[in-house]
C-alpha positions as a Markdown table, in Angstrom:
| # | Residue | x | y | z |
|---|---|---|---|---|
| 1 | Met | 0.0 | 0.0 | 0.0 |
| 2 | Trp | 2.8 | 2.4 | 1.0 |
| 3 | Arg | 4.7 | 1.7 | -2.1 |
| 4 | Arg | 1.7 | 2.5 | -4.3 |
| 5 | Leu | 1.1 | 5.7 | -2.4 |
| 6 | Arg | 4.8 | 6.6 | -2.7 |
| 7 | Arg | 4.7 | 6.0 | -6.4 |
| 8 | Gly | 1.6 | 8.1 | -6.8 |
| 9 | Ile | 3.3 | 11.0 | -5.0 |
| 10 | Ala | 6.4 | 10.6 | -7.1 |
| 11 | Ala | 4.3 | 10.5 | -10.3 |
| 12 | Ser | 2.5 | 13.7 | -9.2 |
| 13 | Ala | 5.9 | 15.3 | -8.6 |
| 14 | Val | 7.1 | 14.3 | -12.1 |
| 15 | Ala | 4.0 | 15.7 | -13.7 |
| 16 | Leu | 4.5 | 19.0 | -11.8 |
| 17 | Ala | 8.1 | 19.1 | -12.8 |
| 18 | Met | 7.2 | 18.6 | -16.4 |
| 19 | Leu | 4.8 | 21.5 | -16.2 |
| 20 | Leu | 7.4 | 23.7 | -14.5 |
| 21 | Thr | 10.2 | 22.9 | -16.8 |
| 22 | Gly | 8.2 | 22.5 | -20.0 |
| 23 | Thr | 7.9 | 19.4 | -22.1 |
| 24 | Ala | 10.6 | 20.2 | -24.5 |
| 25 | Gln | 10.5 | 18.3 | -27.8 |
| 26 | Pro | 13.3 | 15.8 | -28.1 |
| 27 | Ala | 16.1 | 17.6 | -29.9 |
| 28 | Arg | 18.2 | 16.1 | -32.7 |
| 29 | Ala | 21.8 | 15.4 | -31.8 |
| 30 | Thr | 24.1 | 18.4 | -32.2 |
| 31 | Asp | 26.6 | 18.5 | -35.0 |
| 32 | Asp | 29.4 | 18.3 | -32.4 |
| 33 | Gly | 28.2 | 15.3 | -30.5 |
| 34 | Gly | 26.2 | 13.3 | -33.1 |
| 35 | Ile | 23.9 | 10.5 | -32.2 |
| 36 | Ser | 26.3 | 9.2 | -29.5 |
| 37 | Ser | 25.8 | 12.3 | -27.2 |
| 38 | Pro | 22.2 | 11.7 | -26.1 |
| 39 | Ile | 22.8 | 8.0 | -26.0 |
| 40 | Val | 25.7 | 8.5 | -23.6 |
| 41 | Asp | 23.7 | 11.0 | -21.5 |
| 42 | Ala | 20.8 | 8.6 | -21.2 |
| 43 | Ala | 23.1 | 5.7 | -20.3 |
| 44 | Leu | 24.8 | 7.6 | -17.5 |
| 45 | Ile | 21.6 | 8.8 | -16.0 |
| 46 | Gly | 20.3 | 5.2 | -16.1 |
| 47 | Trp | 23.6 | 4.1 | -14.5 |
| 48 | Asn | 23.3 | 6.6 | -11.7 |
| 49 | Ile | 19.7 | 5.5 | -11.1 |
| 50 | Tyr | 20.8 | 1.9 | -11.0 |
| 51 | Lys | 23.7 | 2.5 | -8.7 |
| 52 | Ser | 21.7 | 4.6 | -6.3 |
| 53 | Gly | 18.8 | 2.1 | -6.2 |
| 54 | Gly | 16.1 | 4.6 | -7.0 |
| 55 | Ala | 15.1 | 7.5 | -9.2 |
| 56 | Thr | 14.2 | 11.1 | -8.2 |
| 57 | Pro | 11.4 | 12.8 | -10.1 |
| 58 | Glu | 13.9 | 15.1 | -11.6 |
| 59 | Gln | 16.0 | 12.2 | -12.9 |
| 60 | Ile | 12.9 | 10.6 | -14.5 |
| 61 | Val | 12.0 | 13.8 | -16.2 |
| 62 | Glu | 15.5 | 14.2 | -17.6 |
| 63 | Phe | 15.8 | 10.5 | -18.5 |
| 64 | Val | 12.6 | 10.5 | -20.5 |
| 65 | Arg | 13.5 | 13.7 | -22.3 |
| 66 | Ile | 17.0 | 12.4 | -23.3 |
| 67 | Val | 15.9 | 8.9 | -24.2 |
| 68 | Thr | 13.1 | 10.0 | -26.5 |
| 69 | Gly | 15.6 | 12.5 | -28.1 |
| 70 | Ala | 18.0 | 9.6 | -28.7 |
| 71 | Leu | 15.3 | 7.4 | -30.1 |
| 72 | Thr | 14.3 | 10.3 | -32.5 |
| 73 | Asp | 17.9 | 10.5 | -33.7 |
| 74 | Leu | 18.0 | 6.8 | -34.3 |
| 75 | Glu | 14.8 | 7.0 | -36.4 |
| 76 | Asn | 16.0 | 10.0 | -38.4 |
| 77 | Glu | 19.6 | 8.9 | -39.0 |
| 78 | Val | 19.8 | 5.1 | -38.6 |
| 79 | Ile | 16.6 | 3.2 | -39.0 |
| 80 | Ala | 16.0 | 4.3 | -42.6 |
| 81 | His | 19.4 | 2.8 | -43.5 |
| 82 | Ala | 19.3 | -0.4 | -41.4 |
| 83 | Asp | 21.8 | -2.9 | -42.6 |
| 84 | Gly | 20.0 | -6.2 | -42.8 |
| 85 | Ile | 17.0 | -7.9 | -41.1 |
| 86 | Glu | 18.7 | -8.3 | -37.7 |
| 87 | Ala | 19.6 | -4.6 | -37.4 |
| 88 | Ala | 16.2 | -3.5 | -38.7 |
| 89 | Glu | 14.5 | -5.7 | -36.0 |
| 90 | Val | 16.6 | -4.3 | -33.1 |
| 91 | Leu | 16.2 | -0.7 | -34.3 |
| 92 | Gly | 12.5 | -1.3 | -34.8 |
| 93 | His | 12.2 | -2.5 | -31.2 |
| 94 | Ala | 14.0 | 0.6 | -30.0 |
| 95 | Ala | 11.7 | 2.8 | -32.0 |
| 96 | Ser | 8.6 | 1.1 | -30.6 |
| 97 | Ile | 9.3 | 2.0 | -27.0 |
| 98 | Lys | 9.5 | 5.8 | -27.7 |
| 99 | Ile | 5.7 | 6.4 | -27.4 |
| 100 | Asp | 5.7 | 4.4 | -24.1 |
| 101 | Met | 8.6 | 6.4 | -22.8 |
| 102 | Leu | 6.9 | 9.7 | -23.6 |
| 103 | Asp | 4.0 | 8.5 | -21.4 |
| 104 | Tyr | 6.2 | 7.0 | -18.7 |
| 105 | Gln | 5.5 | 9.6 | -16.0 |
| 106 | Asn | 1.8 | 8.7 | -16.3 |
| 107 | Phe | 2.0 | 4.9 | -16.1 |
| 108 | Arg | 5.0 | 4.4 | -13.8 |
| 109 | Asp | 2.6 | 4.2 | -10.8 |
| 110 | Asn | 0.6 | 1.4 | -12.4 |
| 111 | Glu | 2.4 | -1.8 | -11.3 |
| 112 | Ile | 0.8 | -4.0 | -14.0 |
| 113 | Ile | 1.7 | -1.8 | -16.9 |
| 114 | Leu | 5.1 | -1.0 | -15.5 |
| 115 | Glu | 5.9 | -4.8 | -15.1 |
| 116 | Ser | 4.8 | -5.5 | -18.7 |
| 117 | Phe | 6.8 | -2.6 | -20.1 |
| 118 | Ala | 9.9 | -3.6 | -18.1 |
| 119 | Met | 9.8 | -7.2 | -19.3 |
| 120 | Glu | 9.3 | -6.2 | -22.9 |
| 121 | Val | 12.2 | -3.8 | -22.9 |
| 122 | Gly | 14.4 | -6.4 | -21.2 |
| 123 | Arg | 13.6 | -8.9 | -23.9 |
| 124 | Tyr | 14.4 | -6.4 | -26.6 |
| 125 | Ala | 17.8 | -5.6 | -25.0 |
| 126 | Gln | 18.7 | -9.3 | -24.7 |
| 127 | Asn | 17.7 | -9.9 | -28.3 |
| 128 | Ala | 20.0 | -7.1 | -29.4 |
| 129 | Asn | 22.8 | -8.6 | -27.4 |
| 130 | Asn | 22.2 | -12.0 | -29.0 |
| 131 | Lys | 22.1 | -10.7 | -32.5 |
| 132 | Tyr | 25.2 | -8.6 | -32.2 |
| 133 | Gln | 27.6 | -11.5 | -32.7 |
| 134 | Ala | 25.9 | -12.8 | -35.8 |
| 135 | Val | 26.2 | -9.8 | -38.1 |
| 136 | Gly | 28.8 | -7.8 | -40.0 |
| 137 | Arg | 30.5 | -4.6 | -38.9 |
| 138 | Lys | 27.9 | -2.0 | -40.0 |
| 139 | Ala | 25.0 | -4.0 | -38.6 |
| 140 | Lys | 26.9 | -4.5 | -35.4 |
| 141 | Asp | 27.2 | -0.7 | -35.1 |
| 142 | Gln | 23.5 | -0.2 | -35.7 |
| 143 | Ile | 22.5 | -3.0 | -33.3 |
| 144 | Gly | 24.9 | -1.5 | -30.7 |
| 145 | Leu | 23.2 | 1.9 | -31.0 |
| 146 | Gly | 19.8 | 0.2 | -30.4 |
| 147 | Ala | 21.1 | -1.8 | -27.4 |
| 148 | Gln | 22.7 | 1.3 | -25.9 |
| 149 | Val | 19.3 | 2.8 | -25.6 |
| 150 | Leu | 17.4 | -0.3 | -24.6 |
| 151 | Tyr | 19.7 | -1.3 | -21.7 |
| 152 | Pro | 19.6 | 2.0 | -19.9 |
| 153 | Val | 15.8 | 1.9 | -20.2 |
| 154 | Thr | 15.7 | -1.6 | -18.7 |
| 155 | Leu | 18.0 | -0.7 | -15.8 |
| 156 | Thr | 16.1 | 2.5 | -15.1 |
| 157 | Val | 12.6 | 1.0 | -15.2 |
| 158 | Arg | 13.5 | -2.0 | -13.1 |
| 159 | Thr | 15.2 | 0.1 | -10.5 |
| 160 | Asp | 12.3 | 2.6 | -10.5 |
| 161 | Ala | 9.9 | -0.3 | -9.9 |
| 162 | Gly | 12.1 | -1.7 | -7.1 |
| 163 | Trp | 13.0 | -4.9 | -8.8 |
| 164 | Thr | 16.5 | -5.6 | -7.8 |
| 165 | Gly | 16.6 | -9.3 | -8.8 |
| 166 | Gly | 18.6 | -9.7 | -12.0 |
| 167 | Leu | 19.8 | -6.1 | -12.2 |
| 168 | Ser | 23.4 | -7.0 | -11.7 |
| 169 | Ala | 23.3 | -9.6 | -14.5 |
| 170 | Ile | 21.6 | -7.0 | -16.8 |
| 171 | Glu | 24.3 | -4.4 | -16.0 |
| 172 | Thr | 27.0 | -7.0 | -16.6 |
| 173 | Ala | 25.6 | -7.9 | -20.0 |
| 174 | Tyr | 25.4 | -4.3 | -21.0 |
| 175 | Arg | 28.9 | -3.5 | -19.9 |
| 176 | Gln | 30.3 | -6.5 | -21.7 |
| 177 | Leu | 28.4 | -5.5 | -24.9 |
| 178 | Asn | 30.0 | -2.1 | -24.7 |
| 179 | Gln | 33.4 | -3.6 | -24.2 |
| 180 | Lys | 32.8 | -5.8 | -27.3 |
| 181 | Ile | 31.8 | -2.7 | -29.3 |
| 182 | Val | 35.0 | -0.9 | -28.3 |
| 183 | Ala | 37.1 | -3.9 | -29.3 |
| 184 | Asp | 35.2 | -4.6 | -32.5 |
| 185 | Leu | 34.2 | -1.3 | -34.0 |
| 186 | Glu | 37.2 | 1.0 | -33.6 |
| 187 | Pro | 37.5 | 3.4 | -36.6 |
| 188 | Thr | 40.3 | 2.6 | -39.0 |
| 189 | Cys | 42.8 | 5.3 | -39.8 |
| 190 | Thr | 45.2 | 5.9 | -42.7 |
| 191 | Arg | 47.8 | 8.5 | -43.3 |
| 192 | Val | 49.2 | 9.8 | -46.6 |
| 193 | Ser | 52.4 | 11.9 | -46.6 |
| 194 | Asp | 53.4 | 14.4 | -49.2 |
| 195 | Pro | 54.7 | 12.4 | -52.1 |
| 196 | Glu | 57.3 | 15.1 | -52.9 |
| 197 | Pro | 58.4 | 16.4 | -49.4 |
| 198 | Ile | 59.9 | 19.8 | -49.2 |
| 199 | Pro | 62.9 | 20.1 | -46.9 |
| 200 | Gly | 61.9 | 21.6 | -43.5 |
| 201 | Arg | 58.2 | 20.9 | -44.2 |
| 202 | Ile | 55.8 | 18.2 | -42.9 |
| 203 | Tyr | 52.5 | 17.6 | -44.6 |
| 204 | Val | 50.5 | 14.5 | -43.6 |
| 205 | Arg | 46.8 | 13.9 | -44.3 |
| 206 | His | 45.0 | 11.6 | -41.8 |
| 207 | Glu | 41.6 | 9.9 | -42.5 |
| 208 | Cys | 39.6 | 7.9 | -40.0 |
| 209 | Val | 36.6 | 5.8 | -41.1 |
| 210 | Ala | 34.0 | 4.7 | -38.5 |
| 211 | Ala | 32.0 | 1.4 | -38.6 |
| 212 | Asn | 29.0 | 3.3 | -40.2 |
| 213 | Gly | 31.2 | 4.6 | -43.0 |
| 214 | Glu | 31.4 | 8.2 | -41.8 |
| 215 | Lys | 34.8 | 9.8 | -42.0 |
| 216 | Ala | 36.9 | 12.5 | -40.3 |
| 217 | Tyr | 40.0 | 14.1 | -41.6 |
| 218 | Gly | 43.0 | 15.9 | -40.1 |
| 219 | Val | 46.2 | 17.4 | -41.5 |
| 220 | Asp | 49.7 | 17.7 | -39.9 |
| 221 | His | 51.2 | 20.8 | -41.6 |
| 222 | Lys | 54.4 | 22.2 | -40.2 |
| 223 | Val | 57.0 | 24.5 | -41.8 |
| 224 | Gly | 60.2 | 24.8 | -39.8 |
| 225 | Asp | 59.1 | 25.2 | -36.2 |
| 226 | Thr | 55.6 | 26.6 | -37.0 |
| 227 | Trp | 52.5 | 24.4 | -37.0 |
| 228 | His | 49.9 | 25.6 | -39.5 |
| 229 | Ser | 47.6 | 22.7 | -38.6 |
| 230 | Gly | 48.0 | 19.7 | -36.3 |
| 231 | Pro | 49.6 | 17.8 | -34.8 |
| 232 | Val | 46.5 | 15.5 | -35.2 |
| 233 | Asn | 45.3 | 13.7 | -32.2 |
| 234 | Leu | 44.2 | 10.3 | -33.7 |
| 235 | Glu | 42.0 | 9.4 | -30.7 |
| 236 | Asn | 40.0 | 12.6 | -31.1 |
| 237 | Leu | 39.8 | 12.1 | -34.9 |
| 238 | Lys | 38.4 | 8.6 | -34.3 |
| 239 | Leu | 35.8 | 10.0 | -31.9 |
| 240 | Glu | 34.9 | 12.7 | -34.5 |
| 241 | Ala | 34.5 | 10.0 | -37.3 |
| 242 | Ala | 32.4 | 7.9 | -34.9 |
| 243 | Lys | 30.1 | 10.6 | -33.5 |
| 244 | Asn | 27.1 | 8.7 | -35.0 |
| 245 | Ser | 28.5 | 5.3 | -34.2 |
| 246 | Ser | 28.1 | 3.0 | -31.2 |
| 247 | Trp | 31.9 | 2.9 | -30.8 |
| 248 | Ala | 32.1 | 6.5 | -29.6 |
| 249 | Ala | 29.1 | 6.0 | -27.3 |
| 250 | Ala | 30.6 | 2.8 | -25.8 |
| 251 | Lys | 33.9 | 4.5 | -25.2 |
| 252 | Arg | 32.2 | 7.4 | -23.4 |
| 253 | Ile | 29.7 | 5.2 | -21.5 |
| 254 | Leu | 32.5 | 3.0 | -20.1 |
| 255 | Ala | 34.6 | 6.0 | -19.2 |
| 256 | Gly | 31.7 | 7.6 | -17.4 |
| 257 | Gln | 31.1 | 4.4 | -15.4 |
| 258 | Gly | 34.7 | 4.3 | -14.4 |
| 259 | Gln | 35.4 | 1.2 | -16.5 |
């Protein structure tokens, strides 16, 4: 009885917070951060909720806003170009939960609906994890993006509902998937030097290609002791190339979790 009353109070607080802060429409990812930015933000909020064992009304408001924004980015930039049936299925599952997440503050105090939703999202996350190993590099990247949204929703909803059983196993599976993504989907980089070097001059062009095919470029250009561009930081160039890739998200998620 008390838990239902507490949840009702929390839901009212969330509704009030939504009215006070405004129900901002989910924004598309910025040019600087790409799709990976809202995915990382949602993952780290979900991680904090999981670690603390509960969610504040403010965390739920922010989590819903960021997750629905991330799902909008996936629909706009990824789902239309899904690489194969497996990736399309995972991304479709991720897209299907957006409407429910938009209404989450209204149904989170209904234990039956909440249980059904949590179980559904958990199955979607596990399905994404299972399919990851069976596909090629581009599909892995797209499945990774879907899983990187589904797992934080699973952790958050179960924690919010007070279901602690199995949470550590879900978190472990999510962490291990991100570790696989970091190992499997690192952007590949090449460098081309000036074919006719001038004495006292350095000119090297770097190109990094992410798993989704997007590229980033950098140039080391030095004359004498003066740098005109560069020196290129390859790690930053990889992150720039992968800003719409699960690799960049996985790197930042694991770092934010201290792993």
